[in-house]
C-alpha positions in Angstrom: 10.7 -1.6 19.9 8.1 -0.8 17.3 5.4 1.6 18.1 2.4 -0.5 16.9 1.5 -4.2 17.2 -0.4 -4.1 13.9 -0.4 -1.6 11.1 -2.3 -1.6 7.8 -1.5 -0.3 4.4 -2.9 -1.1 1.0 -2.9 -0.5 -2.7 -3.4 -2.1 -6.1 0.3 -3.2 -6.4 -0.1 -3.7 -10.2 3.4 -2.6 -11.3 5.5 -2.7 -8.1 7.9 0.2 -7.9 10.1 2.3 -5.5 7.1 4.0 -4.0 5.6 0.7 -2.9 8.9 -0.3 -1.4 9.0 3.0 0.6 5.4 2.5 1.8 6.1 -1.1 3.0 9.5 -0.1 4.4 7.7 2.4 6.7 5.0 -0.1 7.6 7.5 -2.7 8.6 9.5 -0.1 10.5 6.6 1.0 12.7 4.6 -2.2 13.0 5.3 -5.6 14.4 2.8 -7.0 11.9 1.6 -5.5 8.7 -1.7 -6.1 7.1 -1.4 -5.3 3.4 -4.7 -4.8 1.6 -4.6 -5.5 -2.1 -7.5 -4.4 -4.2 -9.5 -7.2 -5.8 -9.9 -7.3 -9.6 -13.6 -6.5 -9.1 -12.9 -3.5 -6.9 -10.4 -2.0 -9.3 -12.5 -2.6 -12.4 -13.7 0.6 -14.0 -11.4 2.7 -11.7 -8.1 2.1 -13.5 -6.6 -0.2 -16.1 -4.2 -2.8 -14.7 -1.7 -5.2 -16.3 -1.9 -8.0 -13.7 -4.8 -10.0 -12.2 -5.1 -10.4 -8.4 -3.2 -13.6 -8.1 -0.3 -12.3 -10.2 -0.2 -9.0 -8.2 -0.1 -11.1 -4.9 2.8 -13.3 -6.3 4.8 -10.2 -7.4 4.2 -8.5 -4.0 5.3 -11.6 -2.0 8.4 -11.8 -4.2 9.3 -8.2 -3.6 8.7 -8.5 0.1 11.0 -11.5 0.3 13.7 -9.7 -1.7 13.5 -6.4 0.1 12.6 -7.4 3.7 13.6 -11.0 4.0 11.8 -14.2 4.9 11.0 -13.1 8.4 8.8 -10.1 7.4 5.6 -10.5 9.5 2.7 -9.7 7.3 -0.6 -10.9 5.9 -2.3 -10.0 2.7 -6.0 -9.1 2.8 -8.1 -8.9 -0.4 -9.8 -5.5 -0.6 -13.3 -5.5 -2.0 -13.8 -2.0 -0.5 -11.7 1.0 0.2 -10.5 0.0 3.7 -11.0 -3.8 4.3 -9.8 -5.1 7.7 -8.5 -1.6 8.8 -12.1 -0.6 9.7 -13.1 -3.8 11.4 -9.9 -4.9 13.2 -9.3 -3.3 16.6 -5.7 -4.5 16.5 -4.8 -2.0 13.8 -3.0 0.9 15.5 -1.9 2.8 12.4 -2.6 3.2 8.8 0.6 3.7 6.7 -0.4 5.7 3.5 1.3 7.6 0.8 1.1 11.4 0.9 -1.4 11.0 -2.0 -3.8 8.8 -0.1 -3.3 10.0 3.5 -6.6 12.0 3.5 -8.4 8.6 3.6 -7.2 8.3 7.2 -10.0 10.7 8.4 -12.6 8.6 6.6 -11.1 5.4 8.0 -11.2 6.7 11.5 -14.8 7.9 11.1 -15.8 4.4 10.1 -13.7 2.9 13.0 -15.5 5.1 15.5 -18.9 4.0 14.1 -17.7 0.4 14.6 -16.7 1.2 18.2 -13.0 1.0 17.5 -10.2 3.4 18.6 -8.9 5.7 15.8 -5.8 4.6 14.0 -2.8 6.9 13.7 -2.2 7.9 10.1 1.4 7.8 9.1 2.2 9.5 5.8 5.0 8.4 3.5 6.3 11.0 1.0 5.8 10.1 -2.7 9.0 8.9 -4.3 9.9 11.1 -7.3 11.1 10.0 -10.7 14.0 11.6 -12.5 11.7 14.3 -13.8 10.5 15.3 -10.3 7.0 13.8 -10.8 5.9 10.9 -8.6 6.6 7.4 -9.6 3.4 5.5 -10.2 2.1 2.3 -11.8 0.2 4.4 -14.3 3.4 6.0 -15.5 5.2 2.7 -15.7 2.3 1.1 -17.7 2.5 4.1 -20.0 6.2 3.4 -20.6 7.2 6.8 -19.3 9.4 5.5 -16.5 10.8 2.3 -15.1 10.1 0.9 -11.5 13.0 3.0 -10.2 11.8 6.3 -11.7 14.2 6.5 -14.6 12.8 8.2 -17.7 12.2 5.8 -20.6 11.0 8.4 -23.2 11.1 12.2 -23.5 
């Protein structure tokens, strides 16, 4: 039996990599249903350069979920036009699954949830997946051509 009826997680999911798979794996492990927030093109603009627009990122994410977790994975995708999306307005969300890099957002999430009259969500931290060089795998490093989606080094 899973610990939570609904969990939330999120990201940009520009270049899907081993770290995203680890994050979603934990979310599916602890939640009966997973709400996956994906940042909108507008929200990401000016924060970071991305290779894929929102619709392409969603299509790639759905393909990865089907390959990694099968057709029966229970999830919904929510467009994020702000940092937290449905996690701050949906009382059903019992936990936020975040990378070690973004877990500090959990305190802010719960502060907003309290203001909205909702119970705090448990924050579940997923360790960053490291590349061959011991540094975290990231979409930024993939876009730069340093590593592939599995963390293998592509250039010295």
